C-alpha positions as CSV (number, residue, x, y, z in Angstrom):
1,K,0.0,-0.1,0.0
2,G,2.9,2.3,0.3
3,P,4.9,3.8,3.2
4,Q,2.0,5.9,4.4
5,D,-0.5,2.8,5.0
6,D,1.8,-0.3,5.3
7,E,1.8,-1.8,8.7
8,F,4.8,-3.7,10.1
9,F,4.7,-5.9,13.2
10,L,6.5,-9.1,14.7
11,T,4.6,-12.0,15.7
12,F,5.7,-15.0,18.0
13,D,4.2,-18.6,18.2
14,L,5.4,-18.5,21.8
15,L,6.7,-15.6,23.8
16,G,7.1,-16.4,27.5
17,S,3.7,-17.7,28.6
18,Q,1.8,-16.2,25.7
19,S,1.1,-17.6,22.2
20,Y,1.0,-15.6,19.0
21,V,2.2,-12.3,20.6
22,R,2.2,-9.4,18.1
23,T,3.9,-6.1,18.6
24,F,2.6,-3.0,16.9
25,D,4.3,0.5,17.2
26,P,5.4,1.1,20.6
27,P,4.0,4.0,22.3
28,L,6.2,7.0,22.2
29,V,7.8,7.8,25.6
30,I,8.9,11.5,26.1
31,V,11.3,12.2,29.0
32,P,11.1,15.8,29.8
33,T,14.6,17.5,29.8
34,D,15.6,20.8,31.2
35,L,17.6,22.6,28.6
36,P,20.2,25.2,29.5
37,A,18.9,28.6,29.6
38,A,19.2,30.4,26.3
39,H,21.7,33.4,26.4
40,R,20.3,36.8,26.4
41,F,23.2,38.0,24.0
42,G,25.1,36.6,21.1
43,V,28.2,37.4,19.1
44,R,28.1,38.9,15.8
45,T,29.2,36.5,13.0
46,F,31.8,37.4,10.3
47,D,29.6,39.2,7.8
48,E,27.8,41.0,10.6
49,I,30.9,42.3,12.1
50,N,32.2,43.5,8.7
51,A,28.8,45.2,8.0
52,T,28.7,46.7,11.6
53,M,32.1,48.2,11.2
54,A,31.2,49.7,7.8
55,A,28.1,51.3,9.2
56,V,29.9,52.7,12.5
57,T,33.0,54.0,10.6
58,T,31.0,55.0,7.2
59,V,34.0,53.4,5.2
60,D,32.8,51.5,2.0
61,P,33.5,47.7,2.8
62,E,34.5,47.2,-0.6
63,D,37.4,49.6,0.0
64,V,40.2,47.7,-1.5
65,N,42.5,47.5,1.6
66,V,39.4,46.7,3.9
67,D,38.0,44.0,1.5
68,L,41.5,42.5,1.3
69,T,41.8,42.3,5.1
70,F,38.3,41.0,5.6
71,Q,38.8,38.3,3.1
72,S,42.2,37.2,4.6
73,L,40.6,37.1,8.3
74,R,37.1,35.8,7.4
75,Q,37.8,32.2,8.6
76,S,39.5,33.7,11.8
77,L,36.3,35.6,12.6
78,P,33.3,34.2,14.7
79,A,31.3,31.7,12.5
80,I,28.5,31.2,15.0
81,E,26.7,33.5,17.5
82,S,27.2,31.4,20.8
83,P,29.5,33.2,23.2
84,E,31.1,29.8,24.4
85,A,32.6,29.5,20.8
86,F,34.4,32.8,21.0
87,L,38.1,32.4,21.1
88,S,41.0,34.8,21.6
89,S,42.0,34.3,18.0
90,H,38.5,35.9,17.2
91,Q,39.2,39.1,19.1
92,V,42.7,39.2,17.4
93,A,41.0,39.2,14.0
94,I,38.4,41.8,15.1
95,A,41.0,44.1,16.2
96,Q,42.9,43.9,12.9
97,M,39.6,44.6,11.2
98,A,38.9,47.5,13.3
99,I,42.4,48.9,12.6
100,E,42.0,48.5,9.0
101,Y,38.6,50.3,8.9
102,C,40.1,53.2,11.0
103,N,42.9,53.5,8.7
104,A,40.5,53.9,5.9
105,L,38.6,56.6,7.8
106,V,41.6,58.6,8.9
107,D,43.5,58.5,5.8
108,D,40.8,59.8,3.8
109,A,40.6,63.6,4.2
110,A,37.1,64.2,3.3
111,M,35.7,61.3,5.4
112,R,37.7,62.2,8.5
113,S,36.7,65.8,8.2
114,S,33.1,64.9,8.1
115,Y,33.4,62.3,10.9
116,F,35.4,64.5,13.2
117,P,34.2,67.9,12.4
118,G,36.5,70.7,13.4
119,F,39.3,68.8,14.6
120,N,42.7,69.8,13.5
121,F,44.6,66.8,12.0
122,A,47.4,68.9,11.0
123,A,48.4,70.0,14.6
124,P,51.2,68.2,16.4
125,A,50.0,65.7,18.9
126,A,51.3,67.6,21.9
127,S,48.8,70.5,20.9
128,A,46.1,68.6,19.2
129,F,44.7,66.9,22.3
130,D,45.8,69.2,25.2
131,T,42.4,70.3,26.2
132,P,39.1,68.2,26.9
133,A,37.3,69.8,24.2
134,E,39.8,68.9,21.5
135,R,39.6,65.2,22.9
136,A,35.9,65.3,22.8
137,Q,35.9,66.1,19.1
138,I,37.4,62.5,18.8
139,T,35.7,60.6,21.5
140,G,32.2,62.3,20.9
141,P,31.6,61.0,17.3
142,L,33.2,57.7,18.1
143,V,30.9,57.0,21.1
144,A,27.9,58.4,19.4
145,R,28.1,56.2,16.4
146,A,29.5,52.9,18.0
147,V,28.0,52.6,21.5
148,G,24.3,51.9,22.0
149,T,22.3,53.8,24.4
150,G,19.7,52.4,27.2
151,I,21.7,49.1,27.5
152,T,22.0,48.2,31.2
153,T,24.4,45.4,30.5
154,Q,27.2,47.8,29.4
155,P,29.0,50.7,30.6
156,S,27.3,54.1,29.9
157,S,28.4,56.3,27.1
158,G,29.9,58.7,29.5
159,E,32.1,55.8,31.0
160,I,33.4,54.5,27.7
161,G,34.0,58.2,26.6
162,A,36.1,58.8,29.7
163,E,38.1,55.6,29.1
164,V,38.8,56.6,25.4
165,D,39.8,60.1,26.5
166,A,42.4,58.6,29.1
167,L,43.7,56.5,26.3
168,I,44.4,59.6,24.2
169,G,45.8,61.3,26.9
170,R,48.4,58.6,27.4
171,L,49.2,58.1,23.8
172,A,49.6,62.0,23.5
173,A,52.2,62.2,26.2
174,C,55.2,62.2,24.2
175,G,55.9,65.9,24.3
176,A,58.4,67.3,21.6
177,G,59.4,63.8,20.8
178,C,56.1,62.9,19.1
179,A,56.4,61.7,15.5
180,P,54.9,63.8,12.8
181,D,52.2,61.7,12.1
182,R,51.5,61.0,15.8
183,T,48.1,62.9,15.8
184,M,46.8,60.7,12.9
185,V,48.1,57.7,14.8
186,I,46.3,58.5,18.0
187,V,43.1,59.0,16.2
188,K,43.4,55.7,14.6
189,S,44.1,54.1,17.8
190,A,41.2,55.7,19.8
191,C,38.9,54.6,16.7
192,S,40.1,51.0,16.9
193,A,39.6,50.7,20.6
194,V,36.0,51.6,20.0
195,V,35.2,50.0,16.9
196,G,36.9,46.8,17.9
197,S,35.2,46.6,21.4
198,A,32.2,44.5,22.6
199,S,29.8,47.5,21.8
200,T,30.1,46.5,18.2
201,L,30.7,42.8,18.6
202,L,27.8,41.7,20.9
203,Q,24.1,41.7,20.0
């Protein structure tokens, strides 16, 4: 009759004390199992990380250097969303991706001027970051674009901004010995720290 209507069973002339015992489909026994609670957060996968960094930095993901970096690191980025599967090698690859995106952002004069309006990239590091207002021209746009708001499981925007401000201060403490391109390097470093952080990695 076909697989939908055929019936299969075993029959025994004698089974124990019973004669002609036939077994039909046994009843389905379901044993309740308590599964682990689902995570309230997950890790972005490789394509999601690439798209997030592109959106946060406004850099085209098809930029030659960015795309080459992504293709070379793709297999080193998270492939599944489970936090338990996240490895230290994933964080290294994420940091490299963030550095490349920030390089593309800061090296493009028009893009960096639009992203960090009013900041003087031509100034030496000793004077470019010597006031809180100047540092805020870097930390403000980064935090506003990369850090979510109203999320109780992460530090506040103010706390993150303060950490980035302190990082800039430490990197700029080279006085007259700063290299000519130190200002650009510091901005790239601050950018990479934010773009490569958990604020853009977790969802």
